[in-house]
C-alpha positions as CSV (number, residue, x, y, z in Angstrom):
1,X,-25.2,-23.4,-23.6
2,X,-22.1,-23.8,-25.7
3,X,-24.1,-23.3,-28.8
4,X,-25.6,-20.1,-27.5
5,X,-22.1,-18.8,-26.6
6,X,-20.9,-19.8,-30.1
7,X,-23.7,-17.9,-31.8
8,X,-23.0,-14.9,-29.6
9,X,-19.3,-15.0,-30.6
10,X,-20.3,-15.2,-34.3
11,X,-22.6,-12.2,-33.7
12,X,-19.8,-10.1,-32.3
13,X,-17.5,-11.2,-35.2
14,X,-20.2,-10.1,-37.6
15,X,-20.6,-6.7,-36.0
16,X,-16.9,-6.2,-35.9
17,X,-16.7,-7.1,-39.6
18,X,-19.5,-4.6,-40.4
19,X,-17.8,-1.8,-38.5
20,X,-14.5,-2.6,-40.1
21,X,-16.0,-2.5,-43.6
22,X,-17.9,0.7,-42.8
23,X,-14.7,2.3,-41.5
24,X,-12.4,0.8,-44.1
25,X,-12.0,4.2,-45.8
26,X,-11.0,5.9,-42.6
27,X,-7.3,6.9,-43.0
28,X,-5.0,6.3,-40.1
29,X,-4.6,9.5,-38.1
30,X,-1.2,8.4,-36.8
31,X,-2.6,9.0,-33.3
32,X,-2.2,6.4,-30.6
33,X,-4.1,6.6,-27.3
34,X,-2.3,4.7,-24.6
35,X,-4.2,3.2,-21.7
36,X,-3.5,0.8,-18.9
37,X,-5.2,-0.7,-15.9
38,X,-8.2,-2.9,-15.2
39,X,-8.0,-6.5,-16.4
40,X,-11.8,-6.7,-15.7
41,X,-12.7,-4.3,-18.6
42,X,-9.9,-5.6,-20.9
43,X,-11.9,-8.1,-22.8
44,X,-14.2,-5.3,-24.0
45,X,-11.5,-2.8,-24.8
46,X,-9.4,-5.4,-26.7
47,X,-12.5,-6.4,-28.6
48,X,-13.6,-3.0,-29.8
49,X,-10.1,-1.4,-30.3
50,X,-9.6,-2.7,-33.8
51,X,-13.1,-1.7,-35.1
52,X,-12.7,1.7,-33.5
53,X,-9.3,2.2,-35.3
54,X,-10.8,1.1,-38.5
55,X,-13.7,3.6,-38.2
56,X,-11.7,6.6,-36.8
57,X,-8.1,6.0,-37.6
58,X,-7.1,6.3,-33.9
59,X,-5.1,3.4,-32.5
60,X,-5.9,2.2,-29.0
61,X,-2.9,0.7,-27.2
62,X,-4.2,-0.9,-23.9
63,X,-2.1,-2.7,-21.3
64,X,-4.2,-4.8,-18.8
65,X,-1.9,-4.5,-15.8
66,X,-4.5,-4.3,-13.1
67,X,-6.4,-1.3,-11.7
68,X,-3.6,-0.4,-9.2
69,X,-1.1,-0.3,-12.1
70,X,-3.4,1.8,-14.2
71,X,-4.0,4.3,-11.5
72,X,-0.2,4.7,-11.0
73,X,0.4,5.0,-14.7
74,X,-2.0,7.9,-15.2
75,X,-0.7,9.6,-12.1
76,X,2.8,9.5,-13.6
77,X,1.3,10.5,-17.0
78,X,2.8,7.4,-18.6
79,X,-0.5,6.8,-20.4
80,X,-3.3,8.9,-21.8
81,X,-5.9,7.1,-19.7
82,X,-6.1,4.7,-16.8
83,X,-8.8,2.2,-16.1
84,X,-9.9,1.0,-12.7
85,X,-12.9,-0.9,-11.2
86,X,-12.2,0.7,-7.9
87,X,-13.0,4.4,-7.5
88,X,-10.1,6.6,-6.6
89,X,-9.3,7.4,-3.0
90,X,-8.8,11.0,-1.9
91,X,-5.1,10.4,-1.8
92,X,-5.1,9.0,-5.3
93,X,-7.1,11.9,-6.6
94,X,-4.5,14.3,-5.0
95,X,-1.6,12.2,-6.5
96,X,-3.2,12.3,-9.9
97,X,-2.8,16.1,-9.9
98,X,-5.9,17.0,-11.9
99,X,-7.8,13.9,-12.9
100,X,-11.4,12.9,-13.3
101,X,-12.9,9.4,-13.0
102,X,-15.8,8.4,-15.3
103,X,-18.0,5.4,-14.8
104,X,-18.2,4.3,-18.5
105,X,-19.0,0.5,-18.4
106,X,-20.6,-1.9,-16.1
107,X,-20.5,-5.7,-15.6
108,X,-20.6,-8.3,-12.9
109,X,-17.9,-10.1,-11.0
110,X,-18.4,-13.9,-11.2
111,X,-17.5,-16.3,-8.5
112,X,-15.8,-19.1,-10.4
113,X,-15.0,-22.6,-9.2
114,X,-13.4,-25.8,-10.4
115,X,-14.9,-28.8,-8.7
116,X,-14.9,-32.1,-10.6
117,X,-18.4,-33.5,-11.0
118,X,-20.2,-30.3,-9.8
119,X,-22.9,-28.6,-11.9
120,X,-22.1,-25.3,-13.5
121,X,-24.1,-23.0,-11.4
122,X,-24.1,-24.0,-7.7
123,X,-25.9,-21.7,-5.3
124,X,-24.2,-19.6,-2.7
125,X,-24.9,-16.8,-0.2
126,X,-22.7,-13.8,0.7
127,X,-22.3,-15.1,4.2
128,X,-21.0,-18.5,3.0
129,X,-18.8,-16.9,0.4
130,X,-17.3,-14.6,3.1
131,X,-16.6,-17.7,5.3
132,X,-14.8,-19.4,2.5
133,X,-12.5,-16.4,2.0
134,X,-12.1,-16.1,5.7
135,X,-10.9,-19.7,5.8
136,X,-13.7,-20.9,7.9
137,X,-15.3,-23.2,5.3
138,X,-12.7,-25.6,4.2
139,X,-14.4,-28.4,2.3
140,X,-16.8,-28.5,-0.7
141,X,-19.1,-30.9,1.2
142,X,-19.3,-28.5,4.2
143,X,-22.8,-28.4,5.6
144,X,-23.4,-24.8,4.7
145,X,-22.8,-25.5,1.0
146,X,-24.8,-28.8,1.1
147,X,-27.8,-27.0,2.6
148,X,-27.9,-24.5,-0.3
149,X,-27.5,-27.2,-2.9
150,X,-29.8,-30.1,-1.9
151,X,-29.5,-33.2,-4.1
152,X,-26.0,-32.2,-5.3
153,X,-23.3,-34.7,-4.5
154,X,-20.5,-32.3,-3.3
155,X,-17.1,-34.0,-2.9
156,X,-14.9,-34.1,0.2
157,X,-12.4,-31.9,-1.6
158,X,-10.4,-29.1,0.0
159,X,-11.5,-25.6,-0.9
160,X,-8.6,-23.4,-2.3
161,X,-9.4,-19.7,-2.4
162,X,-7.6,-17.9,-5.2
163,X,-7.2,-14.2,-4.9
164,X,-5.6,-11.4,-6.9
165,X,-2.0,-10.7,-5.8
166,X,-1.9,-7.3,-7.6
167,X,-3.8,-4.1,-6.9
168,X,-7.2,-5.1,-8.3
169,X,-10.5,-3.3,-8.7
170,X,-12.1,-6.7,-8.9
171,X,-10.8,-7.4,-5.4
172,X,-12.3,-4.1,-4.4
173,X,-15.7,-5.0,-5.8
174,X,-15.7,-8.5,-4.1
175,X,-14.5,-7.1,-0.7
176,X,-17.0,-4.3,-0.9
177,X,-19.7,-6.8,-1.3
178,X,-18.5,-9.2,1.4
179,X,-18.0,-6.4,3.8
180,X,-21.6,-5.4,3.2
181,X,-23.0,-8.9,3.9
182,X,-20.6,-10.1,6.6
183,X,-19.6,-8.1,9.7
184,X,-16.8,-10.6,10.4
185,X,-15.3,-10.1,6.9
186,X,-15.5,-6.3,7.3
187,X,-13.7,-6.4,10.6
188,X,-11.0,-9.0,9.8
189,X,-10.3,-8.2,6.1
190,X,-12.2,-5.1,5.0
191,X,-12.5,-3.3,1.6
192,X,-9.6,-2.7,-0.6
193,X,-7.8,-3.3,-3.9
194,X,-5.2,-5.4,-2.0
195,X,-6.1,-7.1,1.3
196,X,-4.7,-9.8,3.4
197,X,-6.7,-13.0,2.8
198,X,-5.9,-15.6,5.5
199,X,-6.0,-18.6,3.2
200,X,-5.4,-19.6,-0.4
201,X,-3.1,-18.7,-3.2
202,X,-2.6,-15.6,-5.4
203,X,-2.6,-14.9,-9.1
204,X,-1.8,-11.7,-11.0
205,X,-4.6,-10.3,-13.1
206,X,-7.9,-11.9,-14.1
207,X,-6.0,-14.1,-16.5
208,X,-3.7,-15.1,-13.7
209,X,-6.3,-16.3,-11.2
210,X,-8.2,-18.0,-14.1
211,X,-5.0,-19.9,-15.0
212,X,-4.6,-21.0,-11.3
213,X,-8.2,-22.0,-11.1
214,X,-8.0,-24.1,-14.3
215,X,-5.3,-26.4,-12.7
216,X,-6.7,-26.4,-9.2
217,X,-9.5,-29.0,-8.4
218,X,-11.4,-27.4,-5.5
219,X,-10.4,-23.9,-6.4
220,X,-12.6,-20.8,-6.1
221,X,-11.9,-17.3,-7.4
222,X,-13.4,-14.1,-8.7
223,X,-13.2,-12.4,-12.1
224,X,-15.3,-10.5,-14.6
225,X,-18.0,-12.7,-16.0
226,X,-16.4,-12.4,-19.5
227,X,-13.4,-14.4,-18.2
228,X,-15.8,-17.0,-16.9
229,X,-17.7,-17.4,-20.1
230,X,-14.7,-17.3,-22.4
231,X,-12.8,-19.8,-20.2
232,X,-15.9,-22.1,-19.9
233,X,-15.6,-21.9,-16.1
234,X,-18.5,-22.8,-13.7
235,X,-19.7,-19.9,-11.6
236,X,-22.1,-19.4,-8.7
237,X,-25.7,-18.2,-8.7
238,X,-25.5,-15.7,-5.8
239,X,-28.4,-14.9,-3.4
240,X,-29.4,-11.3,-3.3
241,X,-31.0,-9.2,-0.6
242,X,-34.4,-10.1,-2.0
243,X,-33.7,-13.8,-1.4
244,X,-33.3,-14.6,-5.1
245,X,-30.4,-16.5,-6.6
246,X,-29.1,-14.6,-9.6
247,X,-26.3,-15.1,-12.3
248,X,-24.3,-12.3,-13.6
249,X,-26.2,-11.8,-16.8
250,X,-26.9,-8.6,-18.6
251,X,-30.4,-8.2,-17.3
252,X,-29.3,-8.9,-13.7
253,X,-26.4,-6.4,-14.0
254,X,-28.7,-3.7,-15.4
255,X,-31.2,-4.3,-12.5
256,X,-28.3,-3.5,-10.1
257,X,-27.3,-0.4,-12.0
258,X,-30.9,0.8,-12.0
259,X,-30.8,1.2,-8.2
260,X,-28.6,4.2,-8.5
261,X,-30.7,7.2,-7.4
262,X,-28.0,9.9,-7.6
263,X,-24.5,10.3,-8.9
264,X,-22.2,12.2,-6.5
265,X,-19.8,14.9,-7.8
266,X,-16.8,12.6,-7.8
267,X,-18.8,9.9,-9.7
268,X,-18.0,7.2,-7.0
269,X,-20.7,4.5,-7.1
270,X,-21.3,1.2,-5.4
271,X,-24.0,-1.1,-6.6
272,X,-23.2,-4.3,-4.5
273,X,-25.8,-5.9,-2.4
274,X,-28.7,-3.9,-3.9
275,X,-31.9,-3.5,-1.9
276,X,-34.8,-5.9,-1.7
277,X,-36.7,-3.7,-4.2
278,X,-34.4,-5.1,-6.9
279,X,-35.2,-8.9,-6.9
280,X,-33.6,-9.5,-10.3
281,X,-30.3,-7.8,-9.5
282,X,-27.0,-9.6,-9.4
283,X,-25.4,-8.6,-6.1
284,X,-21.8,-8.4,-7.1
285,X,-22.1,-5.9,-10.0
286,X,-19.9,-2.9,-10.6
287,X,-19.2,0.1,-12.6
288,X,-15.7,0.4,-14.1
289,X,-14.0,3.7,-14.4
290,X,-11.8,5.4,-17.0
291,X,-9.5,8.0,-15.5
292,X,-8.5,11.0,-17.5
293,X,-6.3,14.0,-16.9
294,X,-8.2,17.4,-17.1
295,X,-5.5,18.7,-19.4
296,X,-4.2,16.6,-22.3
297,X,-2.8,17.2,-25.8
298,X,-5.1,14.4,-26.9
299,X,-8.2,15.8,-25.2
300,X,-10.4,15.8,-28.2
301,X,-9.5,12.2,-29.2
302,X,-10.0,11.0,-25.6
303,X,-13.4,12.6,-25.4
304,X,-14.4,11.0,-28.7
305,X,-13.1,7.5,-27.7
306,X,-14.7,7.5,-24.2
307,X,-18.1,8.7,-25.5
308,X,-18.0,6.1,-28.3
309,X,-17.1,3.4,-25.7
310,X,-19.9,4.4,-23.4
311,X,-22.5,4.3,-26.3
312,X,-21.9,2.6,-29.6
313,X,-19.0,0.5,-28.4
314,X,-20.6,-1.2,-25.5
315,X,-24.0,-1.6,-27.3
316,X,-22.3,-3.4,-30.2
317,X,-19.7,-5.4,-28.5
318,X,-20.8,-5.6,-24.9
319,X,-23.6,-8.2,-24.9
320,X,-21.5,-11.2,-25.6
321,X,-19.1,-10.2,-22.9
322,X,-21.8,-9.3,-20.4
323,X,-21.0,-5.6,-20.4
324,X,-24.0,-3.3,-20.1
325,X,-24.4,0.3,-21.1
326,X,-24.6,2.6,-18.1
327,X,-28.1,3.9,-17.3
328,X,-29.2,7.4,-18.5
329,X,-28.6,9.0,-15.2
330,X,-25.0,7.8,-15.0
331,X,-24.4,8.5,-18.7
332,X,-25.5,12.1,-18.2
333,X,-23.1,12.6,-15.3
334,X,-20.3,10.9,-17.2
335,X,-20.8,13.2,-20.2
336,X,-20.8,16.3,-18.0
337,X,-17.5,15.1,-16.5
338,X,-16.0,14.2,-19.9
339,X,-16.5,17.8,-21.1
340,X,-14.0,19.0,-18.4
341,X,-11.2,17.3,-20.3
342,X,-9.5,20.0,-22.3
343,X,-6.4,20.6,-24.4
344,X,-3.0,21.5,-22.9
345,X,-0.6,19.7,-20.6
């Protein structure tokens, strides 16, 4: 597995080098597009920012402060774009005073764990995962986990849930899923970017929860699968509605996206807990949104960057990070919305 990941990393480096060489003659435009928000999508943005600048001359300055921070930053017009894995609420739309949200990338939220001696891909169901974050399942050798993983010697180690302490679209994605599969979770915790987990410890950003997990034997947390693979963390194979256990791979994320039948006018989409008709789908997949003002002095540059990110950028740099291009139906809706972004302030 490490060799495969190594080859993938080499492949990304090669593509990056090719793009850099191809764009080496592109003069710097002196333009900087500032963005902030989602830590979930940050591995992809930070990977393709330099090749994009080399090819176009436009510098991308992205600050991964969490979806909540990104939404606030674009509301205050402190940045050119915000990024969030949670769709805007009606109040956030109003506060943004003329913004659009565009689903421009997609990936999966991995459920990572640190249990000494455990294999890298234990099995879990949504119900058991909900009970862990509800504080009802407290030990790694709990009967519910042993039943799902016969033959695995799970230790009598305390489970330590680790959650995002900041406003997080990844928290939204996980709580959206757990609220779909567990009535108890829905009634006691619910869906949100910041919720009150009854047990565990917090960490700020995907890097924060990953750092806490790395030093916590018995820990369990959630983050974009790119953080799991880059950090060499173990993560669960999650049972979907069709009864199949799936990992957050590109094929499984794409299968979840393909269940989208229609894109609503506000582009708000949820693809968690997809139907039985999608047996290969990973059940905690998500679109991630870029939030743009309808009026911007950098409108043309923003449209160019976002379209490139949705197409060439994710196709070239997404595979190694488990980011998947949005399907044609979503891409069409996103392009239509992107055209509404025009010059002026």
